[in-house]
C-alpha angles and dihedrals in degrees: 000000000000123000090247093052091047090051090048091052089051091052091051091050099042113048084166143194083059090102088052090052091044092048089055090051091048093052088048088061093071096079088049090065091068094096088057092058093056102051112170096210106065114197090224132016131187141213129187115223133178131211087220124059089194124027131207128222112272094359114126118228138174129249126184136201110227111209118196113196126199112238111285096017127107144170129214131252132259090275132025135199115275111271094008118150091243143087125233116241112245132195109212111197127202105188133173118266113287095025121117137185134216126202119246128192115269126221116279116276120228135209115277138179105247135187114314093023095283127133127245141157121257149107132288135170111019120345134167119216111196133208130180114235120202113197122199120261089234094076116126119229112246097032126117122233127198120206118202130194143152129222109220111194148137112241117200143175127188090278109038148000135216132187113240135193114193115192114207135181134191127192118207134183122229123222137158091262129030126240127210119243103235093192091061099038096101093049092054093042089059094053119104122262117266091228097055114040111207121248114252136204086250090060092047091053097039092114093053110111112246132206114267125226090257092054092049091049089051091050089050093051093046091046091052090047093051091047086077091074097040115112092246094059106025096083090061088058088068088068093046095046092055089043092054092049092047092050095047091097095045129097108292091229089057091050090052089051089056090051093049091046091051090049091050089051090054094046094044092054091047090053092049092048093049091049090052092046092051094043103041100030100233131145126258106277090015091133087075088065086073112088091206094053094046090047089054091051090050089052092047094053092042093052092044092048095049090047092052090047089059098247090131140353128219116214096005088156090065090109090089097039097077139249095270092067091045091054093045093052088047090061090047087051091055092049090048092050089055091051093047094046091056095042095054094039094070097082089055121077109195121203111286090016102091097065089040091055091053091048093048095048091050091062126087118265101270097042088045090053089051092048094050089047086065090052089049091051089054091052093048096040101095095053093039093052091049092050091049095048115070089181092060091046089059089061091062118095119259120260113266147130090300088073092072091056091045091049091051091048089053087055089073090059090052092048090046089055089049089053091049094051090043088056089050090049091053089066089062101047139060125270094256091046089055089056093044091049092061093045091046092053090052090051090049090051088051090053090052091049090053089050092049093046103044107018099065121120093249092066123088116265094250091051091050092049092050091046091049091050092049092045093051091046095052092041090055090045091051093049091048092047096046097039107135116246119194122249112289119233091189094092123061125196114266128229128152090248095050092047092049093048091057091047090050087055089055095252125140114239127210112197123196110197101200146148135202093236091054108098094192090051091056091046090055092055090077092074094064095086127151092274093054091046091052090052090050090052093046091053093043093242117162114216114214126185118211103196112204095176087114117037113270121182092206092057091045090053092046091051091049090055088055090049090246131126103182142039147285098065120155117189134184112204115194118193112246095024119106099212126049121228109250113202124213119273094250112051133208129184091253092053092053093044092051090052091050090053089062091063114096112242114257090246094057 
């Protein structure tokens, strides 16, 4: 192939600086993970209770940590089997000077199904973990004492684990004589005797052979290696495959540098993720519980896919910029690919990886970093080995015109990944937001088409400026339209029985008979803004949604009673009034507000 043809193939393959743009977008995702690190539903919560409501100077007493687990979640016991993929639960006390503690036996653990389908011993549901506290004899009656401690544990369900640290405090009064805490008497009565520690599942299984550190490291490496063919990661390989082929004619040292840069991108992102997991106590892949983060990933794959399909090019004027810039952005592209591969791999759990994740998260920060480095090396291994092996590089086909077709074929993998993560996002957002997400993505694609059609270097300056303005406008419109909104608790599901039960309680009911295929119904949804919702709440109105997307005989019968045969129908039913208020087909805010004004105030 001639030098000119080779250069042309490079230009087709590398519409850079798209990786530079994508790297900027990727770094912008970090603030979007904030909602993940403040999850309202904690998998386990704790409370500190005392067997004495009032304590006496120098008189020992028992306190207990009450742990409440969400269904399916568990923590481990005070001790674990050697080599188990678990972490013992610890109670870390911070007591005033002169105070001491003494260990007491904990309740027996029992066998549980842990992450990856394995079995382990631990606690679920409600459990009390006791400790004996010995106060100093120098306490003064009448003073208040605050006890502080932290529960350090690993909480797991069958799918994931996360390290948790639960800070707890307890304030106690001091008097000359102690008083029992009647509210906690049953909890302490059920605790095991200090003289006879209870047998645990861990003791029963002590002879069971456990996985060694070497075996777990091997599982971690194999899990990272297999992640390359998992559906979360495989689309990224399309970028790397074309990159390897394109670099096959380059200096071997340069190819190796690309491999090392990609590996560093993988390892760097693993280190950042582990630091976040250890610091903010979230589960592996928990960033995808954030609608904003998942939305950004959907955008990233959509933009990448449309670019690879040839809808638009970024930096198509790079011919005159020089080879130095092209090479520099290529290294940035390799680093970005490593970041992206790790980021999107977290929802996937390859074979061997699930128990390794539990084991790695149970370690302290530095050993955990080392362990996840091995997983990262497994993920980066195929590309790194290729870049280090000139002999293997010779087996790859030469760059040519076929690369453009291959690149466009890889676009479907990227768009397929975008569709997968969009489906995942739909589980986090409201029904109307799901619709708006799809429309928003179409508008964004339209903006990119405008950019690719009228912002190329061959167009006159005025045309490019107009195209850029239109592209920015539609890009902003698409982002605004598709912006993810969390699930709405305003609407409750309708049924004749539910509606009647609210009416029997004296509550006014607003029923929206609707369907997804009804365009007017969707148009009406715009009126239910925050102001309208506040007025509903102030008047004690219950909003019910009767969804007729799929045929429902009950909705058909309810519409017939209202002398209606189609949707939309919006009805306000006020207790004590014979006839419901039927609103017009097309709603406005004023129409809904006027209907609300006919509802008697809750006080009357």
